[in-house]
C-alpha positions as CSV (number, residue, x, y, z in Angstrom):
1,X,13.7,13.7,-13.5
2,X,13.1,12.7,-9.9
3,X,10.5,14.8,-8.0
4,X,10.1,15.4,-4.3
5,X,8.0,13.1,-2.3
6,X,4.5,14.2,-1.3
7,X,4.2,16.2,1.9
8,X,3.0,14.5,5.0
9,X,-0.4,16.3,4.7
10,X,-1.1,14.3,1.6
11,X,-0.3,10.9,3.0
12,X,-2.7,8.1,3.5
13,X,-1.9,6.3,6.7
14,X,-2.4,2.6,7.1
15,X,-3.3,0.7,10.2
16,X,-3.2,-3.0,10.1
17,X,-2.8,-6.5,11.6
18,X,-1.7,-9.9,10.2
19,X,-4.2,-12.1,8.5
20,X,-1.8,-15.0,8.0
21,X,1.5,-15.5,9.7
22,X,3.3,-18.3,11.4
23,X,2.2,-17.1,14.9
24,X,-0.5,-19.1,16.6
25,X,-2.3,-16.0,17.7
26,X,-3.0,-14.8,14.2
27,X,-6.0,-15.5,12.1
28,X,-4.8,-18.0,9.5
29,X,-6.3,-18.2,6.1
30,X,-6.6,-21.9,5.3
31,X,-4.6,-23.2,2.4
32,X,-4.2,-26.5,0.7
33,X,-0.9,-28.3,1.3
34,X,1.7,-27.3,-1.4
35,X,0.3,-23.9,-2.1
36,X,2.6,-20.9,-2.1
37,X,2.7,-19.2,1.4
38,X,1.8,-15.6,1.5
39,X,2.1,-13.3,4.4
40,X,-1.2,-11.3,4.2
41,X,-2.1,-8.2,6.2
42,X,-5.4,-6.4,6.5
43,X,-5.1,-2.6,6.6
44,X,-7.6,0.2,7.0
45,X,-7.1,3.3,4.9
46,X,-7.0,6.6,6.6
47,X,-7.0,9.5,4.2
48,X,-8.1,10.4,0.7
49,X,-5.0,10.2,-1.5
50,X,-6.2,7.0,-3.3
51,X,-9.8,8.1,-4.0
52,X,-11.8,7.1,-6.0
53,X,-10.1,3.7,-6.0
54,X,-9.8,3.3,-2.3
55,X,-11.8,5.5,0.1
56,X,-11.1,6.7,3.6
57,X,-12.0,3.8,5.9
58,X,-11.9,1.1,3.3
59,X,-9.8,-2.0,3.9
60,X,-7.1,-3.5,1.8
61,X,-5.5,-7.0,2.0
62,X,-1.8,-6.7,1.4
63,X,0.6,-9.5,0.4
64,X,4.2,-8.9,1.4
65,X,6.7,-8.4,-1.4
66,X,10.2,-7.1,-1.5
67,X,10.4,-5.9,-5.1
68,X,8.4,-4.5,-8.0
69,X,6.4,-7.3,-9.7
70,X,4.1,-5.4,-12.1
71,X,2.1,-2.2,-12.4
72,X,-0.5,-2.0,-9.6
73,X,-1.2,-0.8,-6.0
74,X,1.7,-1.2,-3.6
75,X,2.3,-0.4,0.1
76,X,5.5,1.7,0.3
77,X,7.4,3.6,2.9
78,X,7.3,7.0,1.2
79,X,8.9,8.6,4.2
80,X,12.3,7.5,3.0
81,X,12.9,11.0,1.5
82,X,12.5,12.6,5.0
83,X,14.1,9.8,7.1
84,X,10.8,8.8,8.8
85,X,8.5,5.9,8.3
86,X,5.4,6.9,6.3
87,X,3.5,3.7,5.2
88,X,0.9,4.3,2.5
89,X,-0.8,2.8,-0.5
90,X,0.4,4.2,-3.9
91,X,-0.1,3.3,-7.5
92,X,3.2,2.1,-8.9
93,X,4.0,2.0,-12.6
94,X,7.2,0.9,-14.4
95,X,8.8,3.7,-16.5
96,X,11.4,1.5,-18.1
97,X,15.1,2.0,-17.1
98,X,14.2,5.2,-15.3
99,X,12.6,3.3,-12.4
100,X,9.1,3.2,-10.9
101,X,6.6,6.0,-10.9
102,X,4.9,6.2,-7.5
103,X,1.7,8.3,-7.4
104,X,-1.8,8.5,-5.9
105,X,-5.2,8.2,-7.7
106,X,-6.7,11.4,-6.2
107,X,-6.4,14.2,-8.8
108,X,-4.9,16.6,-6.2
109,X,-2.0,14.2,-5.4
110,X,-1.5,12.6,-8.8
111,X,1.9,14.1,-9.8
112,X,4.0,11.5,-8.0
113,X,7.7,10.9,-8.2
114,X,10.1,8.5,-9.9
115,X,12.1,6.1,-7.7
116,X,15.0,4.1,-9.1
117,X,14.3,0.3,-9.1
118,X,16.9,-0.6,-6.6
119,X,15.6,2.1,-4.2
120,X,12.0,1.0,-4.7
121,X,13.0,-2.5,-3.6
122,X,14.2,-0.9,-0.3
123,X,10.9,0.9,0.4
124,X,8.2,-1.5,-0.9
125,X,6.4,-3.4,1.9
126,X,3.7,-5.2,0.0
127,X,1.3,-5.3,-3.0
128,X,-2.5,-4.8,-2.6
129,X,-4.3,-8.0,-3.3
130,X,-7.9,-6.9,-2.4
131,X,-9.8,-3.8,-1.6
132,X,-12.9,-4.1,0.7
133,X,-15.2,-1.1,0.5
134,X,-16.9,-0.1,3.7
135,X,-20.7,-0.3,3.1
136,X,-22.0,1.1,6.4
137,X,-19.6,3.5,8.0
138,X,-22.0,4.1,10.9
139,X,-22.1,0.4,11.8
140,X,-18.3,0.4,12.2
141,X,-18.4,3.6,14.3
142,X,-16.7,5.6,11.6
143,X,-19.1,8.6,11.6
């Protein structure tokens, strides 16, 4: 059974910039020749929907993907239900032929919803490769 998407008050917003692209102005992560090329983005979490895994202000490195690969943390456009862009990090889990369960780690937002696989491939923007916890929020001007 497909459930409604989370309301906008629950969303965790992402802000970000490229870590590795083909543009000369970007910060490029060095790679050895012949390695697979990934388009990596650094995003800062704004919100609490993924706590305790990712806290408000933490950073995530995201690798672009265009389909479900395996259970894990993905960046998705969850606003597709309402016709507006709402980019957020969600935990995504295969539920067999029914599709992909998309949900948050925070207990208050854990219910989630089921998205058919073909629709998930339209809304996925990337997969979380790394989480960087903010150690000193004051030093970053976050308090």
